C-alpha positions, 0 to 999 in steps of 0.5 A: 565688448571684451572690456564689459566682459571683465567688468562684468566678470568681477561680479561672479567670484565663484566662476572661473575666469573663462566662465566670467568671460563668457557670461560677460559676452552674453549679458549685454545682449541679454539686457538688450533683449530684455529692453527690446522684447518688453518694449514690443509686448508693451506697445502691442499689449497695453499702449495702444489701448491706453492711448485709445482710452486717453483719446476718448477721454475715458481715462486721465493721463495719471491713470494711464501712467499708473496702468502702464507702470503696473502692467510693465512687470508682466512683459519684463517677466515674459522678455526674460526667456526671449532675451536669454535666447538672444543673449546666448546667440549673439554672445557665442556667435561673437566668440565663434566668429573671433575663433576664440571658441576654436582657441579654447577647443584646441586647448582641450576644453570641450564644447559642453564645458564651454556651453556650461556658463550659458546653462548656469546663466539660464538657471539663474535667470529661471530663478529670477523669473520665477521669483518675479512671477510670483512676487511682483507680477500677479499683484501688479496686474491685479492692481492695474485691473482695479485701477482701470475698472475705477476709472472706466466704471461708475462706483455703483457697478465697480467690481461687481461680479454677476452670476457666481455658480458653484456645484459641490460634488461629493458623496450623498446619502439619499434614503433613511437606509443609508444608501449612498451615491458617490460623485454626485451633486451635493449642493448647488450654490448660485448668486445673481451678483456679488459686490466686492466692496461689501463682499456680499452676494445678492439674489442667492439660491441654494439647492441642498441635497445633503439631507437624506430625507428631503431636499432643501431649496433656499432663497435669500436676499443677500448673504455674507461670509462669517469668517469667525464661525466659518458659515454663511449668514443669509438674510431674508430667507425663505427655505423649502423643504421638499421630499424626493417624491415632491409630496409636500413642501415645508416653508420656513422664513427667517430674517437671518439664517446661518447656513454651513456652506464652504467658502468656496463660492466667495473665492470663485466670486473673487476670482482673478485671471490666471496671470493675476494669481501666484502659485499659492492662489493658483493652488487654492483655487485648484482645490475649490474647482476640484470640489465643483467636479468641473474636469475641464476647469480642473485640467485647465488650472493644472495646466496653468500651474505646471506652466508657472514652473515651465515657462521660467524654465524655458530660460535654460531651454532657450540658453542651450539653443542660443549657445548651440546655434552661436557656436557655428562659425559665422557672425550673427548680428544683433538684427539677425540674432533678433530675427532667429530669436523671434522665430524660435519664440514663435515656435515655442508658443505654437507648441504651447498652444498645441499643448493646451489644446491636447491637455484640455482635450484630455489627450495628454496629462496636464503636466505634459501639456504644461511642459511640452514646449520647454521639454521640446526646447531642452531636447532641441538644445541638447541635440544641437550641442551633441551635433555641434560637438561631433562636427567640431 
């Protein structure tokens, strides 16, 4: 173990000898944690399902291997904070049990200075986790879903989304005198199904209330987005103009008609799950959802966006907690450290669920809901360090 510490320490030229030595002690169990926690996640999350599909002859072996490889980055990313906890816990426990921490403190080195390498390593793993989450995980998960869909579905139903509904909320002028209403329904867009291969909507119905003298009800057999002119092209269209009192209906029919609607319905139809979106895509989706006025969806997406920052920062929180627990004067074996890590991680995700429930219920702000478990972990880690410093 000591030899590996010095070998790894050569890779950290900007660190002091003590920092390199401590990081070298924590890095091997960190790598062990990445492998162990990733294996558990993969076994629970995808292997059982892929084996079931293989057994039922729904997919071939090459499809199963491809899906497995594409989903693997997601579970590796989840394992980084957990492995950070295990690495610092075992590394600092080894230093404590061999009285090396006692020797350092007898030389006047404070406990906070001893824990600094764990904090810096936590920051480094945080940056690595965030980068991995943004550049690799979303696209890999989305490609895994497409691959599995192609294997399980017929070509006619491949990537067909049904019942796309987009309400546009805004300011509305309802009379010739210019009477305005705020935060009310301006347009309601509905498509019975969406073919992702053609990027075409079918069975389109639009309720348009944006014109002051009448409401417009539009039926179209299909519709496509025209990116050159930023409008929708409707095909086989029947349009009804209905005054507010419903006194008469003006009917018009077109083979093709351009309609100035936003692109948002297309983005909703192509919607990915939250783990399949990077930060830029999530922010774009948030702007679309905000225009729909659906507060529950807005809060949920805002919480997920904050979690894209908060979960990587859990590496810092877990690093502090693991280092503080490891400084206690007893040796922590790999099995015991793994058990402690599982307990701490369970508590973290329990707090995440509580934060979700409070945030979605509107009891706390979305940013607070997203950061609740990470802030709690940092507070616990700092508290344990202060207590350990006073005892020592």
